[in-house]
N, C-alpha and C positions, 0 to 999 in steps of 0.2 A: 500495500498499499503506500503510493506517495505522500510524501508531507502536502499539508496545506499550505495552498497562495493564498497570503492576505492581501487584499487594499491598503496603500498607504495611502496618508493625509497628509498636508501641512498646518499649520494651527489655525490655519483658515477653514479645514474641513475640502478642500480641493486636493482632489485627487493628483499625486506625484508618482504613482510608481506602486512596484507591488514586489512582495518578500516571501522566504517560506515562514512559516507563522513563529519556527524556533528562533529567528532571528528578530523579529520582532518582539517574543519575550525576552530574550539575552540583550538586547539594545533599547529595550524600553520605546521602540520607535512608533511614531501617530499612526493608529490607523482607526477602524471603522466598527462599532458593536450594537447589538440591539439591545434594550429593557423593554420587557416585558412585565407591567406590573397585572399579575393574573389575581383575580377578585373573584368569590362568592355573590349570590344571588341578597347575600347578606349583608355585604361590604367588608367582610372578612380577605385580608389576603393571603397569598398563598405564599408559605416561608418554607425553600429550599434550604435542604443540609448538600454542600459540594461535598465529592469523593474526595477521599482520601490523595489519587491520584489525579487531580485536578493541578494543571499547568500554571495557576497563578491561585492561590487564596484555598491550599486544598483544606478540605475541613473545617471553612467558615459556611456560615447561616448566609443566603443569597436572597433579597427582596424582592430579586426581578430571573424570570428566564431570558433565554437569549445568548448570544455570544457574538465573537467577529465573526464580520462578512467576508464571505471569500473573494478572491479577486474577480471582480464583474461583477457582483452582486448586489441588488437594491436594499437598503434598507428594509422596503417594505417583505418582499422577496425573503430576508434573510431571517427574519421577525415570525413570518410565518411557515420556514422549514424550524428553526428551534423551537418553537412550539410544537412541532412533531416530533421531531426526534427525543425534546427533554422530560416531553410531559403526555404525548401522544395526543393532542389535539389536533385536531381537523377542522376546518371550515368555519373555525368562531370567527366573529366579524373584531378585528382591529382599530384603535381608535386613536390616533398618531395627537402628539401633545406637544412637543419642544424635543428641540438639538441639545444635546449636553455637554461640556468639556469636561474630562475628568485627566488630572494630573498626579502623581505620585513619581515616588523616584523608580518604581517597578512597573507603571503601567499608564502611558499617556494614549488616552482615545477621545475620540468623535461619539457618542451615542445619541441614538434617536430615542423616544422614549415612547412607548406603546402600554395602553391597557385593554383590557378581555375581561370579560364574564366568562365563568363557567362554573361548575360545579362537582367536576369529575364526574366520573372516576378517570383516574390519571394512570397512564403508564408511563413509567419510569425510567428513564435511561441508564442502566445499572453502571455505567461508564463516568456518569457526569454526578448522577441524584443519589443521595441516600437514602433521603427521605423527605416527604413533605408537608405539611399540615396548614389550612388555615388557623389564623392568627390574628385578632385587631391588632389595626393599624398601631394605634397607639403604643401596645407593649413592644415594639420593633421600635416608633418614636421614643420609646424611653429607657432601652437600652438594655431588654430582657434577655435578650436573643445576642448571646457575644459568642465566639469575636462576629460580627459582622462583615462581610465586604465592604470597604471604604467606597466602591465607587457606586455600589446600589443605594449605601446608605445614603450618600448626597442626593442622588436620583429621587428617593423616595421623601427625604424630606423637601426637597423644592418641588417635588409631586403636589405635596402635601401645602405646602406652603403658595403655589398656583392655585388648586382646588378649593384655598380658601381667602384667594383673590389678593393673597400678598406677595407673591413671586413680582418684582420689579424687572429680573431682569428677562424677559421673556421679548 
């Protein structure tokens, strides 16, 4: 199996090339990702526990499904693919909210934030997701699930502020 080739972008989210995923991780190159906040009809957030073999943030809680865009893939196509791969969700309407830049020493990415409503059942991708459970969003924002991936923590906080009309960076 050949290594995934990832879209590279600049600080303004303009495509500048492609690189193998391992190089993106090793050099913290700016790339594109999707974040899908999955809610049930009661408004609870699906919180995932990542596997120990993930190349970034292993064994962390993750507030969003999603992942890295393959070369040439759109944000929308990636979101649909990731939902199907990680959770077994097919044909669920996605709502796009905003694009978000995240930067830390080991991860720099532009992400598009989506939401969807799905009550399950879910088919978890064994290589990516240890477990998943619906929780109240406030419990995640209050830090009850640690460690939480720093990028999805930032996305969730911005989404919550946006939802409440407090996001000044839209």
